MARDOBA-854827 format. One record per residue: residue in one letter; x, y, z of N, C-alpha, C in turn. Coordinates in steps of 0.001 Angstrom, whole numbers, padded with zeros to 6 digits, always signed. Each point is the difference from the previous one (the first is absolute). Example, Ala and Ser with C-alpha at 12.3 -4.5 7.8 and 13.67 -1.06 7.14 Angstrom:
BEGIN
A+013190-005690+007800-000890+001190+000000+000900+001200+000000 S-000350+001050-000720+000820+001190+000060-000770+001090+000730 
This chain:
BEGIN
M+000840-001194+000000-000840+001194+000000+000879+001249+000000 N-000189+000863-000959+000818+001204-000114-000404+001031+001049 E+001016+000555+000651-000248+001050+000971-000093+001339-000734 V-000812+000885+000527-000104+001339-000564+001244+000793+000414 M+000657+000604-000964+001213+000747+000303-000331+001314+000694 D+000763+000302+001039-000132+001268+000713+000743+001050-000828 Q-000753+000858-000700+000617+000962-000916+000905+000982+000726 A-000420+000426+001190+000826+000947+000756+001321-000648+000409 K-000075-001265+000390+001218-000720+000385+000913-000179-001214 A-000596-000293-001153+000780-000170-001226+000704+001291-000384 E-000715+001101+000077+000593+001295-000347+001105+000382+000977 A-000217-000317+001275+001035+000298+000998+001268-000793-000294 F-000181-001268-000428+001176-000817-000304+000687+000485-001268 A-000789+000455-000972+000617+000572-001206+000851+001199+000369 G-000494+000800+000949+000791+001136+000475+001270-000448+000688 R-000109-001077+000752+001191-000556+000680+001029-000448-001022 M-000434-000653-001062+000925-000477-001020+000611+001156-000793 T-000770+001041-000243+000526+001180-000681+001080+000657+000848 A-000271+000103+001286+000986+000579+000908+001260-000853+000046 L-000185-001325+000001+001143-000906+000011+000864+000205-001239 L-000638+000075-001168+000745+000186-001243+000781+001310+000026 N-000661+001075+000426+000677+001290+000083+001163-000050+000988 D-000238-000593+001157+001041-000031+001026+001186-000854-000420 A-000250-001041-000798+001106-000822-000476+000967+000840-000845 F-000549+000828-000856+000855+000869-000815+000624+001114+000842 V-000753+000505+000961+000567+001015+000896+001198-000582+000745 G-000108-001268+000399+001113-000642+000691+001269+000010-000826 M-000120-000264-001293+001171+000031-000874+000569+001412-000106 L-000883+000985-000098+000463+001386-000092+000679+000448+001290 V-000528-000449+001143+000628+000340+001282+001382-000635+000094 S+000116-001235-000487+001308-000647-000008+001002+000804-000827 I-000433+000485-001152+000870+000840-000833+000363+001281+000740 G-000967+000583+000687+000274+001205+000766+001026-000215+001084 H-000031-001197+000611+001001-000326+001017+001372-000215-000628 Q+000039-000829-001056+001286-000355-000600+000707+001197-000619 T-000768+000925-000586+000601+001175-000646+000187+001160+000965 R-000410-000192+001260+000094+001020+001046-000844+001237-000300 L-001049-000186-000800-000889+001122-000282-000700+000486+001264 F-000431-000923+000842-000653+000411+001239+000965+000780+000887 D+001239-000453+000075+000999+000686+000822+000247+001414-000522 A+000084+000123-001327+000229+001313-000599-001183+000925+000247 M-001210-000509-000184-001186+000835+000163-000198+000439+001452 A+000417-000841+000933-000146+000353+001411+000828+001221+000375 E+001025+000284-000793+000877+001146+000270-000395+001233-000791 L-001020-000128-000855-000387+001107-000882-001321+000632+000433 P-000167+001293-000242-001340+000599+000096-000792-000414-001242 A-001190+000514-000176-000757-000279-001222+000873+000304-001206 A+000112-000953-000935+000951+000150-001103-000568-000594-001278 S+000539+000460-001121-000401-000528-001307+000628-001367-000208 S-000510-000713-000997+000569-001306-000313+001453+000135-000439 D+000314+001082-000669+001387+000216-000434+000915+000195+001197 A-000443+000788+000966+000823+000248+001190+000179-001287+000807 I-001047-000799+000093+000089-001265+000739+000950-000955-000702 A-000098-000071-001332+000891-000863-000766+001449+000424+000176 Q+000254+001299-000040+001365+000489+000185+000521-000334+001386 A-000845+000167+001014+000427-000274+001367+000344-001475+000200 A-000733-000871-000705+000238-001437+000136+000998-000532-001024 G+000408+000840-000956+000923-000441-001043-000631-000978-000961 L-001265+000257-000375-000755-000933-000832-000550+000687-001247 Q-000583-000785-000897-000569+000518-001233-001391+000575+000259 E-000214+001249-000411-001239+000699+000324-001238-000711-000537 R+000055-000544-001209-001200-000607-000575-000477-001179+000842 Y+000930-000800+000472-000367-001125+000857-000527+000505+001343 V+000659+000994+000542-000413+000543+001297-001402+000580-000093 R-000296+000695-001088-001320+000623-000151-001103-001064-000056 E+000245-001078-000723-001024-001048-000080-000158-000712+001348 W+001125-000221+000653-000035-000612+001337-000776+000892+000973 L+000233+001301-000080-000726+000928+000857-001505-000056-000256 G-000377-000194-001254-001421-000144-000300-000613-001160+000764 G+000691-001121+000014-000480-001149+000752-000068+000266+001484 M+000997+000713+000517+000023+000306+001428-001118+000967+000389 V-000333+000917-000900-001067+000964+000280-001357-000685+000042 V-000307-000819-001015-001316-000638-000023-000116-001070+001084 A+001140-000485+000510-000013-000943+001118-000089+000719+001339 R-000030+001334-000040-000115+000826+001206+001233-000141+000908 I+001146-000244-000611+001250-000068+000748+000744+001322-000076 V-000054+000650-001167+000602+001314-000226-001125+000996-000281 S+000142+001217+000516-000996+001058-000242+000429+000841-001201 Y-000987+000494-000767+000274+000735-001233-000821+001277-000034 D+000658+001099-000405-000669+001291-000185-000064+000289-001494 P-001183-000135-000626-000087+000204-001449+000278+001439-000409 A-000218+000958+000878+000240+001402-000351+001479+000261-000242 T+000855-000622+000825+001446+000224-000129+000722-001205-000606 Q-000752-001088-000218+000559-001253-000510+001184-000461+000859 T-000234+000021+001292+001037-000432+000941-000509-001153+000865 Y+000955-000753+000497-000278-001207+000772+000686+000109+001360 V-000633-000599+001007+000615-000019+001321-000325-001328+000681 L+000980-000532+000720-000204-001207+000789-000341+000411+001424 P-001236-000229+000446-000371+000410+001354+000911-000628+001055 R+000292+000769+001018+000886-000474+001057-000534-001290+000632 E-001325-000078+000139-000608-001180+000612+000201-001255-000843 H+000136+000177-001318+000252-001127-000885+001500-000336-000040 A+000816+001035+000027+001448-000216-000008+000443-000820+001208 A-000745+000086+001091+000342-000732+001219-000039-001507-000192 F-000600-000474-001107-000069-001429-000261+000558-000375-001367 L+000681+000951-000655+000460-000233-001374+001480+000276-000215 T+000681+000569+000960+001383+000435-000211+000977-000791+000862 R+001227-000008-000406+001028-000703+000760+000206+000613+001376 S-000224+001284+000131+000136+000629+001314-001066-000482+000977 A-001038-000664-000509-001041-000551+000871+000467-001253+000724 G+001142-000545-000409+000543-001178+000668-000910-001206-000151 A-000318-000630+001134-000822-001210-000022-001433+000274-000436 D-000413+001262-000006-001357+000345-000445-000108+000162-001515 N+001106-000183-000711-000013+000170-001448-000661-001204-000669 L-001300+000101-000227-000743-001102-000605+000220-000095-001504 A+000506+001077-000620+000281-000058-001432+001038-001074-000310 F+000898-000246+000946+001030-001016-000206-000604-001337-000406 F-001096-000400+000656-000550-001338-000193-000596-000205-001387 T-000329+001086-000699-000577-000165-001333+001008-000579-000989 Q+001272+000008+000335+001000-000611-000875-000211-001504-000143 Y-000635-000614+000992-000256-001439-000076-000993-000338-001110 I-000818+000976-000394-000938-000250-001102+000768-000357-001262 R+001002+000789-000308+000836-000270-001179+000704-001345+000123 L+000588-000252+001138+000762-001221+000204-000884-001238-000146 L-001151+000016+000645-000861-001171+000005-000766-000167-001308 S-000303+001113-000656-000676-000095-001292+000855-000721-001033 A+001303+000082+000154+000907-000624-000975-000106-001518+000003 V-000498-000583+001105-000091-001461+000056-001447-000478-000122 E-000910+000896-000387-001409-000380-000074-000222-001213-000897 G+000645-000015-001160-000167-001129-000905+000463-001306+000623 D+001109+000036+000754+000503-001199+000666-000961-000473+001086 V-000591+000947+000718-000947-000354+001054-001264-000613-000606 V-000480+000573-001093-001174-000555-000676+000282-001437-000440 R+001197-000227-000498+000377-001353-000421-000011-000954+001197 A+000466+000482+001163+000003-000838+001201-001424-000294+000466 F-000912+000957-000180-001408-000257+000315-000514-001205-000776 R+000436-000105-001255-000509-001056-000878+000762-001309+000150 E+001301+000086+000222+000845-001185-000056+000531-000426+001355 G-000118+000868+001006+000575-000307+001300+001426+000518+000098 G+000663-000350+001081+001364+000483+000219-000004+001450+000426 G+001077+000697-000305+000111+001388+000420+000942+000776-000881 V+000284+001218+000414+000906+000893-000724+001266+000150+000833 G+001126-000334-000583+001267-000003+000730+000493+001388+000384 Y+000793+000044+001046+000529+001253+000531+000795+000765-001049 E+000619-000740-000926+000827+000652-001019-000825+000871-000941 K-001308-000159+000007-000873+000809-000857-000224+001402+000561 Y+000512+000266+001192-000223+001285+000662+001348+000692+000249 P+000667+000429-001050+001368+000513+000159+000110+001251+000853 D-001057+000769+000118+000072+001253+000759-000618-000115+001392 F-000492-001196+000328-000753-000147+001242+000870+000255+001227 Q+001201-000566+000002+000851+000143+001183+000396+001454+000249 R+000242+000737-001083+000347+001415+000171-001155+000766+000623 L-001218-000230-000501-001158+000687+000563-000224-000403+001439 Q+000143-001289+000301-000155-000459+001378+001026+000653+000914 A+001233+000122-000499+001047+000618+000804-000313+001469+000273 E-000476+000697-001031-000344+001411+000181-001175+000149+000956 E-000982-000892-000131-001179+000063+000866+000368-000273+001455 S+000722-001088+000230+000305-000391+001374+001007+000931+000650 A+000884+000613-000784+000997+000897+000581-000653+001150+000749 R-001122+000464-000513-000682+001109+000673-000467-000421+001386 L-000430-001254+000140-000438-000508+001299+001198-000278+000902 Y+001030-000643-000537+001168-000336+000811+000709+001243+000517 D+000119+001009-000860+000731+001205+000400-000698+000754+001123 T-001317-000046+000009-000743+000798+000980-000497-000798+001202 A-000169-001321-000153-000689-000736+001058+000686-001266+000489 L+000951-000554-000740+000536-001301+000379+000635+000024+001389 V+000923+000910+000208+000709+000075+001283-000873+000633+001078 E-000744+001044-000389-000740+000776+000992-001316-000640+000420 A-000647-000753-000898-001353-000484+000307-000191-001500-000174 I+000611-000602-001022-000283-001411-000288+000769-000931+000937 L+001302+000156+000106+000784-000870+000881-000455+000084+001463 P-000366+001185+000505-000474+000061+001391-001293-000763+000262 L-000707-000439-001050-001203-000800+000212+000326-001321+000700 A+001209-000481-000164+000450-001234+000652+000709+000371+001294 D-000651-000264+001121+000545+000384+001303+001409-000531+000198 G+000903+000901+000387+001359-000375+000340+000954-000104-001158 V-000492+000016-001243+000862-000216-001155+000969+001158-000222 V-000486+001221+000150+000880+001153-000232+001177-000011+000972 E-000270-000307+001260+001078-000061+000990+001011-001077-000356 R-000483-001143-000463+000901-001082-000390+000791+000371-001246 L-000618+000702-000922+000711+000454-001194+001128+000959+000370 R-000250+000831+000972+001052+000932+000435+001176-000754+000615 S-000312-001078+000724+001066-000779+000644+000768-000834-001019 G-000735-000575-000955+000652-000795-001036-000592-001383-000139 I-000738-000241-001083-000592-001302-000297+000158-000307-001484 D-000391-001227-000379+000063-000421-001397-001392+000098-000622 V-000061+000656-001170-001274+000295-000653+000068-000441-001457 I-001097-000585-000493-000097-000323-001423-001308+000559-000542 D+000072+000606-001198-001178+000526-000689-000241-000856-001228 L-001186-000598-000063-000328-000923-001087-000691+000729-001144 G+000333-000386-001229-000555+000692-001163+000380+001462+000038 T+001273+000260+000235+000466+001356+000297-000052+000947-001191 G-000183-000546-001222-000057+000872-001175+001315+000720-000201 Q-000041+001313+000004+001210+000800-000153+000626+000374+001341 G-000473-000638+001074+000710+000043+001272-000113+001259+000828 H-000904+000884-000357-000036+001286+000700-000363-000164+001476 A-000906-000923+000307-000384-000209+001403+001207-000436+000818 V+000782-000913-000534+001203-000460+000695+000966+001157+000232 N+000219+000796-001024+000960+001090+000126-000467+001076+000977 V-001294+000263+000014-000529+000964+000975+000219-000516+001419 M-000278-001282+000224+000195-000568+001340+001479-000072+000362 A+000843-000384-000952+001428-000124+000280+000613+001345+000365 R-000452+001043-000643+000507+001340+000320-000479+000451+001379 A-001224-000356+000352-000558+000436+001284+000554-000799+001178 F+000401-001268-000258+000444-000875+001093+001348-000632-000358 P+001071+000750+000134+001325-000469-000440+000530-001197+000786 N-000538-000288+001179+000478-001140+000775-000618-001323-000440 S-001051+000066-000795-000652-001209-000477+000502-000383-001385 R-000234-001277-000349+000479-000545-001270-001213-000361-000847 F-000007+000458-001253-001166-000130-000865+000365-000723-001291 V-000922-000850-000450+000142-000636-001308-001342+000082-000707 G+000043+000307-001283-001203+000021-000823+000111-001051-001081 V-001076-000762-000214+000030-001037-001029-001159+000208-000964 D+000250-000349-001256-001017+000114-001045+000423-000911-001144 F-000978-000451-000799+000361-000851-001147+000454+000822-001190 S-000146+001336+000062+000369+000868-001108+001451+000471+000133 A+000842-000453-000910+001396+000437+000015+000109+001497-000263 E-000877+000500-000843+000002+001440-000300-000324+000818+001251 G-000991-000455+000769-000349+000701+001227+001139-000029+001002 I+000630-001160+000156+001104-000133+000951+001169+000894-000397 E+000255+000126-001291+001077+000882-000469-000284+001452+000402 A-001248+000431-000179-000372+001361+000393+000117+000180+001505 A-000380-001016+000772+000097+000068+001454+001449+000150+000452 R+000882-000779-000611+001418+000077+000355+000591+001369-000353 A-000438+000549-001124+000507+001314-000411-000417+001075+001000 E-001257-000061+000459-000445+000992+000980+000749-000170+001312 A+000188-001244+000449+000732-000246+001244+001426+000521-000092 A+000627-000182-001162+001365+000497-000188+000037+001523+000023 S-000982+000633-000633-000021+001467-000032-000273+000583+001380 W-000724-000745+000830-000279+000450+001371+001088-000429+000983 K+000969-000801-000503+001106-000488+000839-000536-000782+001203 L-000698-001076-000311-000641-000817+001039+000713-001349+000103 P+000920-000157+000917+000709-001276+000137-000865-001101+000609 N-001132+000369+000581-000854-000981+000683-001188-000448-000848 A+000029+000284-001313-001081-000426-000903+000599-000826-001132 R-000588-001171-000247+000424-000820-001133-001241-000580-000676 F+000204-000450-001234-001145-000446-000797+000363-001266-000764 E-001009-000881-000133+000214-001271-000685-001179-000310-000919 V+000309-000623-001137-001047-000575-000840-000317-001374+000576 A-001277-000215+000362-000350-001251+000663-001455-000352-000238 D-000285-001295+000091-001370-000516-000062-000427-000317+001424 I-000850+000831+000574-000364-000172+001406-000914-001201+000210 A-000557-000553-001076-000779-001226+000142+000895-001183+000346 A+001304+000117-000285+000956-001059+000313+000559+000136+001415 G-000370+001046+000695+000494+000219+001356+000728+001326+000131 L+000121+000467+001231+000704+001254+000251+001470-000290+000282 P+000894+000926-000375+001438-000250+000149+000506+000293+001417 G-000462-000772+000974+000466+000194+001366-001141+000214+000972 E+000366+000409+001231-000979+000303+001032+000014+001495+000281 F-001171+000529+000387-000136+001448+000128-000863+000370+001207 D+000236+001230+000477-000780+000537+001110-001227+000756-000491 L+000092+000539-001199-001120+000715-000608-000057-000347-001477 V-001181-000408-000442-000249-000242-001424-001078+000971-000443 T+000227+000675-001112-001001+000915-000542-000388-000436-001413 A-001257+000263-000339-000495-000256-001358-001054+001048-000298 F+000332+000923-000888-000872+001127-000294-000668-000190-001365 D-001321-000221+000018-000772-000207-001232+000604-001112-000852 V+000265-001123+000622+000687-001097-000677-000802-001293+000025 I-000491-000395+001170-000520-001355+000191-001115-000336-000982 H-000906+000945-000264-001128-000331-000874+000412-000228-001456 D+001209+000417-000384+000477-000205-001371+000640-001373-000213 L+000324-000684+001080+000837-001188-000104-000736-001203-000576 A+000779-000861-000637-000570-001254-000499-000340-000927+001162 K+000833+000010+001051-000182-000907+001137+000008+000781+001312 P-001027+000792+000252-000002+000820+001212+000055-000812+001285 K-000677-001151+000050+000016-000808+001214+001392-000554+000281 V+000687-000420-001043+001358-000519+000151+000925+001085+000520 V-000109+001189-000562+000871+001102+000409-000286+000409+001446 L-001265+000070+000381-000331+000365+001381+000543-001044+000979 A-000068-001269-000369+000574-001044+000852+001515+000143+000082 N+000633+000354-001124+001451+000232+000002+000365+001159+000920 I-000812+001034-000001+000242+001148+000872-000088-000419+001463 S-001043-000752+000323-000188-000463+001379+001205-000803+000476 R+000516-000870-000851+001151-000831+000376+001280+000820+000121 A+000108+001085-000760+001240+000788-000012+000070+001017+001123 L-001099+000212+000718+000011+000980+001090+000670-000577+001243 R+000864+000784+000592+000607-000377+001268-001018+000170+001131 P+000280-000561+001175-000881+000242+001144-000193+001506+000215 E-001221+000392+000264-000372+001421+000149+000027+000745-001333 G+000118-000744-001102+000023+000641-001315-001376+000503-000410 V+000002+000940-000962-001231+000656-000438-000073-000013-001519 F-001196-000293-000506-000269+000143-001428-000930+001189-000181 L+000442+000986-000783-000793+001193-000283-000411-000047-001464 M-001287-000139-000223-000527-000140-001365-000935+001167-000317 M+000260+000675-001108-000909+001018-000510-000712-000574-001210 D-001327+000124-000002-000769-000478-001152-001230+000878-000159 M-000836-000331-000949-001168+000830-000284-001014-000064+001142 A-000528+001146+000359-001065+000067+001001-001320-000319-000693 A-000532-001171+000289-001247-000430-000635-000557-001164+000781 S-001242-000325-000277-000621-001184+000560+000133-001151-000985 S+000005-001209+000530-000019-001183-000867-001391-000273-000538 H-000987+000743+000490-001387-000172-000414-000395+001143-000925 L-000349-000347-001225-000304+000988-001032-001011+001040+000467 E-001057-000456+000660-001066+000920+000396+000479+001067+000984 E+001105-000252+000676+000537+000973+000946+000947+000991-000664 N+000251-000169-001291+000877+000910-000744-000774+000959-000906 L-001323-000019+000093-000809+000832-000895+000312+001484+000146 D+000346+000436+001188+000280+001410+000224+001490+000292+000147 H+000835-000954-000377+001454+000221+000061+000353+001137-000956 P+000721+001036+000475+000268+001154-000870+000806-000330-001248 F+000781-001080+000048+000793-000405-001161-000400-001388-000504 G-001203-000446+000359-000424-001350-000337+000106-000353-001470 P-000629+000763-000906+000103-000347-001424+001435-000012-000511 A+000801+000957+000440+001394+000059-000450+000772-001224+000471 L-000239-000434+001231+000759-001130+000537-000433-001325-000614 Y-001299-000194-000208-000426-001205-000707+000536+000006-001432 G+000000+001170-000630+000537+000113-001352+001478-000305-000047 A+000753+000525+000971+001439-000270+000054+000262-001484+000222 S-000886-000644+000750+000163-001432+000253-000158-000803-001282 V-001060+000304-000758-000220-000701-001270+001148+000249-000968 M+000435+001248-000067+000970+000408-001014+001451-000259+000395 H+000263-000253+001305+001385-000241+000397+000134-001051+001096 C-000437+000317+001214+000363-000813+001162-000446-001452-000126 M-001253-000222-000298-000513-001360-000118+000629-000729-001185 T+000053+000674-001139+000445-000684-001220+001495-000304+000019 V+000811+000851+000650+001436-000271+000109+000232-001265+000821 S-000775-000158+001072+000106-001211+000807-000424-001230-000808 L-001114+000101-000716-000482-001130-000799+000978-000362-001109 A+000722+000982-000524+000979-000265-001054+001123-000907+000495 Q+000230+000007+001320+001032-000850+000597-000574-001320+000505 G-001249-000278-000408-000653-001199+000506-000410+000151+001445 G-000165+001253+000426-000244+000280+001400-001461+000033+000387 E-000222+000448+001224-001334-000013+000597-000915+001065-000577 G+000586+001106-000475-000829+001085-000512-000804+000653+001102 L+000668+000275+001111-000691+000511+001186-000729+001305-000285 G+000664+000917-000670-000633+001251-000395+000175+001112+001011 T-000127+001216-000492+000207+001194+000814-000965+000066+001174 M-001229-000442-000218-001048+000166+000999-000235-001271+000808 W+001072-000716+000358-000144-001203+000827-000593+000343+001350 G+000304+001171+000520-000702+000527+001153+000513-000466+001354 E-000455+000709+001010+000515-000204+001351-000344-001378+000560 Q-001195-000489-000268-000399-001288+000569+000870-001140-000527 V+000229-000037-001311+000847-001039-000577+001443+000188+000451 A+000462+001236+000071+001364+000257+000472+000201-000555+001404 Q-000990+000225+000862+000087-000533+001363+000058-001526-000015 E-000797-000620-000840+000003-001471-000098+001368-000511-000445 Y+000548+000640-001035+001287-000441-000534+001113+000165+001044 L-000021+001110+000716+001024+000241+001012-000093-001033+001123 K-001212-000309+000431-000186-001002+001048+000487-001364-000466 E-000360-000358-001247+000417-001290-000552+001521-000100-000109 A+000656+001140-000221+001461+000018-000145+000722-000088+001336 G-000747+000097+001103+000631-000134+001311+000043+001259+000829 F-000664+001046-000460-000037+001244+000772-001198-000049+000953 S+000291-000010+001285-001064-000147+000999-000545+001337+000479 H+000744+001066-000254-000436+001319+000471+000125+000989-001165 V-001131+000528-000452-000017+000927-001135-000816+001231+000368 Q+000582+001162-000218-000704+001269+000176-000097+000695-001351 V-001129+000640-000243-000208+000722-001258-000153+001482+000324 H+000761+000822-000708-000007+001446+000230-000292+000737-001299 H-000499+001217+000137-000206+000894-001134+000567+001362+000356 L+000584+000671-000981+000524+001344+000218-001050+001030-000382 E-000107+001011+000801-000942+001078-000300+000358+000645-001338 G-000991+000196-000830+000221+000618-001304+000452-000957-001075 D+000091-001300+000310+000403-001002-000985-001089-001066-000098 P-000976+000181-000900-001073-000992-000138+000407-001213-000826 M+001211+000009-000529+000438-001029-000934+000620-001210+000692 H+000674+000202+001128+000818-001061+000559-000443-000444+001390 A+000240-001276+000270-000100-000559+001342+001378-000516+000379 F+000333+000096+001289+001323-000398+000475-000187-001110+001036 Y+000604-001154-000279-000115-001170+000854+001302-000172+000777 V-000114-000078+001316+001146-000291+000857-000208-001402+000547 A+000823-000936-000462-000210-001418+000313+001191-000583+000758 R-000326-000748+001039+001015-000688+000799-000393-001468+000149 C+001003-000858+000087-000274-001441+000124-000370-000366+001434 
C-alpha cells in the first residue's frame, strides 16, 4: 500500500540537499582560501577591492575575484556593491585564519581534497570488498601533523599529560616513554623538550614520517628522543612507564592485539594514555555530535578502509567510548578513566592502568 507523501517534508529535504550541495562547494573554496592564505591576508586589510586583496596575497586577481564571489554568496565575506570592496568580518576571521590557532576550522576543509582523490577506490571497495591502502593518501600524514601540532603545542604538556595523576612528576624525575603511531614525531619532541630527564621513543610504520621526526629532534637538539620504524602489532620494543597513542588505535588493523601488547609492555605503575575520537559506540547517541557527519565520512574515506586494506578489523573512527572501554578491559587494563578537555568536542582522553 503506497503511503501519501508529506509534501512539506519532501520540500524541506530538497532544501537540505540544496544546502548540502552548496556547502560542499563552499568547503572546497574555503580550503583554497586557507591554502593560499587569502583569509590571513584579508584579516589584515580594511574593506578592499579584489585587486588589492590579490596583491596583498600575491595571487592572480581574476581567480581571487571569482573566489570572493563564492565567499560573498556563502555569507563568509561581506561585500559593498557601491564601492566594490570586500571585507572579512572579525567574527569570521576568528575561525578562518592561522592566527586563530586551534579554532581555525578552515584547516580541516583540506581533507575534502585529500579524501575526494580516493573516492573511486572507495566506491570499488564498496562493490568488491577490501579497502584503500595508506599509500593512496600521500598528503595525509602532513595534514595530520599540522593538525595535531596545534594541539600538542598548546595542550600536551599543560593539559593532556596532567590528566594522568602523577605522570608529570614522574616525567620530571625521569621515566621511559613510547609514543605509538607517532607520525612525524611532534608529540615526542614536545615531551622530550619539556622533560629532559625522561627518555622518549616514537614508533611508526612510515619511514617518511620517522625521517621527519628525526630531523625535528635534531634541529631541537634533543638527545633524549629517538625514533624507529616498527610494526606495533608485533610487539613493543621494550618495557615502558608511559605509553601514548594519539588518534591511532581506531586506524589499526589489529587494535586488540596492539592494546594487549601495550598492557604487557607497561612496567608496574605504568600508564597508557590514549587520545581518540569523542563519540558514543551507539549511533543514536551521535545524532547531535557537532562533527558527526564529518567523522563518519572520514571513517568511510580513510580510517575504516585503511584498516580493511590490511585485512584488519575496520574498527572505524566512531568506534566510541563504550567499545573502547571493552577493548581496554579485554587487553588487561583494570582501571580506566575518561577525560575531556574544555573547548575540545573532538577528543576523549583515556588514562588506563593495569
